[in-house]
C-alpha positions in Angstrom: 99.1 215.1 96.8 98.8 218.7 98.2 101.9 220.8 98.5 101.7 220.9 102.3 101.5 217.1 102.5 104.4 216.7 100.1 106.5 219.1 102.3 105.6 217.1 105.4 106.6 213.8 103.7 110.0 215.2 102.5 110.8 216.9 105.8 109.9 213.8 107.8 112.0 211.5 105.7 114.9 213.9 104.9 115.1 216.5 107.6 118.6 217.6 106.6 117.2 218.9 103.3 114.6 221.1 105.1 115.0 224.3 107.1 114.5 223.8 110.8 110.8 223.8 111.8 109.9 226.2 114.5 108.5 225.1 117.8 107.0 227.8 120.1 107.5 227.4 123.9 106.0 229.7 126.5 108.2 229.5 129.6 106.7 230.2 133.1 109.3 230.1 135.8 107.5 229.8 139.2 110.7 228.7 140.9 112.6 232.0 140.5 115.6 230.6 138.8 118.6 232.9 138.3 119.3 234.6 135.0 122.2 232.2 134.4 120.1 229.2 135.1 117.3 230.3 132.7 119.8 231.1 130.0 121.5 227.7 130.3 118.1 225.9 130.4 117.1 227.7 127.2 120.5 227.0 125.5 120.5 223.3 126.4 116.9 222.7 125.4 117.4 224.6 122.2 120.5 222.6 121.3 118.9 219.2 122.1 115.9 220.0 120.0 118.0 221.6 117.3 119.7 218.2 116.7 116.3 217.0 115.7 115.8 219.8 113.1 113.6 221.9 115.4 114.2 225.6 116.1 112.7 226.9 119.3 111.0 230.3 119.6 110.9 231.1 123.3 108.5 233.5 125.0 109.4 234.2 128.7 106.1 234.6 130.5 107.2 234.6 134.1 110.6 235.0 135.7 113.9 236.3 134.3 113.5 237.6 130.7 109.8 238.5 131.0 109.1 241.7 129.1 108.1 244.6 131.4 106.6 246.8 128.6 103.5 244.7 128.0 104.6 243.4 124.6 104.4 239.7 125.6 101.9 237.4 123.9 101.6 235.4 127.1 98.1 236.6 127.9 96.7 235.7 124.5 95.0 232.4 123.8 97.0 229.2 123.3 98.6 229.3 119.8 98.3 226.1 117.8 101.5 224.2 118.0 102.9 226.0 121.0 103.8 224.4 124.3 103.3 225.8 127.8 106.3 224.9 130.0 106.1 225.6 133.8 109.2 225.5 136.1 107.7 224.5 139.4 109.3 225.1 142.8 107.8 222.0 144.4 107.0 218.4 143.5 103.5 216.9 143.5 102.7 214.8 146.6 103.2 211.1 145.9 102.3 208.2 148.2 105.7 206.6 147.5 108.4 209.3 147.6 110.8 206.9 145.9 108.8 207.4 142.7 110.4 210.8 141.9 109.7 212.4 138.6 111.6 215.3 137.1 108.5 216.5 135.3 105.1 215.8 134.0 103.3 216.4 130.7 99.6 216.4 130.0 99.5 214.3 126.9 97.7 211.6 125.1 99.3 209.1 122.7 99.5 211.7 120.0 101.0 214.5 122.2 100.0 217.6 124.1 100.7 221.2 124.9 101.2 221.5 128.7 104.3 220.4 130.8 105.9 221.0 134.1 109.4 220.4 135.4 110.0 220.1 139.2 113.1 221.9 140.5 113.6 220.0 143.7 113.6 216.6 141.8 116.1 218.0 139.2 118.4 219.3 142.0 118.3 215.9 143.7 119.0 213.9 140.6 121.7 216.4 139.6 123.7 215.4 142.7 123.0 211.7 142.1 124.2 211.7 138.5 127.0 214.3 138.7 125.3 216.6 136.2 125.2 220.3 136.8 121.7 221.5 137.7 121.4 224.0 134.9 122.4 221.3 132.4 120.1 218.7 133.8 117.0 221.0 133.9 117.5 221.8 130.2 117.4 218.1 129.5 114.4 217.7 131.7 112.6 220.4 129.8 113.6 218.9 126.5 112.3 215.5 127.7 108.9 216.9 128.5 108.8 218.8 125.2 109.5 215.4 123.7 106.3 214.0 125.3 104.3 216.9 123.9 105.5 216.0 120.4 105.7 212.2 120.7 103.0 211.2 123.2 103.2 209.2 126.4 105.7 206.5 125.6 109.3 206.3 126.8 112.1 204.8 124.8 114.9 202.3 125.7 117.7 204.8 125.0 118.4 208.6 124.7 116.5 211.6 125.8 113.1 209.9 126.1 114.2 207.2 128.6 112.0 206.9 131.7 114.9 207.2 134.0 118.5 208.3 133.2 121.6 206.6 134.6 125.3 207.3 134.8 125.8 206.5 131.1 123.1 209.0 130.1 124.7 211.5 132.5 128.0 211.1 130.6 126.3 211.9 127.3 124.6 214.9 128.9 127.9 216.3 130.1 129.1 216.0 126.4 125.8 217.5 125.2 125.3 214.3 123.2 122.0 212.9 124.6 119.1 213.3 122.2 116.2 211.8 120.5 116.5 208.5 118.5 116.4 208.7 114.7 112.8 207.5 114.7 111.8 210.0 117.4 113.5 212.8 115.4 111.5 212.0 112.4 108.2 211.8 114.3 108.9 215.0 116.2 109.8 216.9 113.0 106.7 215.5 111.2 104.4 216.6 114.1 105.8 220.2 114.1 105.8 220.4 110.3 102.2 219.1 110.1 101.0 221.7 112.7 102.9 224.5 111.0 101.4 223.6 107.6 97.9 223.4 109.1 98.2 226.7 110.9 99.3 228.5 107.8 96.3 227.5 105.7 
């Protein structure tokens, strides 16, 4: 067994024994969120993914926090293992407006690299669930990142549920909603595998 494969196996089975694996997210804010909203979004997403053993390296490519000195890597090609996250000011048109979605990811069963979160839908659900907007959008971003790592499927509980309810809202308000143990293992294994592959 190669050293990289052994590391992947150990970290996927015993993530507490391994340093956090780094996930790179390029953030494009087309909705012009405030500095406080972006900082809260980043903090919540980082915390939720951190509970799965994932460290997040953020690059702000549009909106608050975008470098003005030309040092950003946003214009370079897509880096292996990084995720493009777009904060959108409008929702896509749907024939049935009851089928509201907080976000969308372009993924296959194995995962993907491109996601969007829709601000109007998040604001609407924020009122319905009694969760502050800047907290809920962080969870929505974490959910879409989850799809990029885990694929198209939803789960029966936790962060990757298809629709959140008042019970989930209570967990969010305590910053306690997260990936299931199996999802944590799979997410960590995917990021570890990509990291090992890109370092060869």
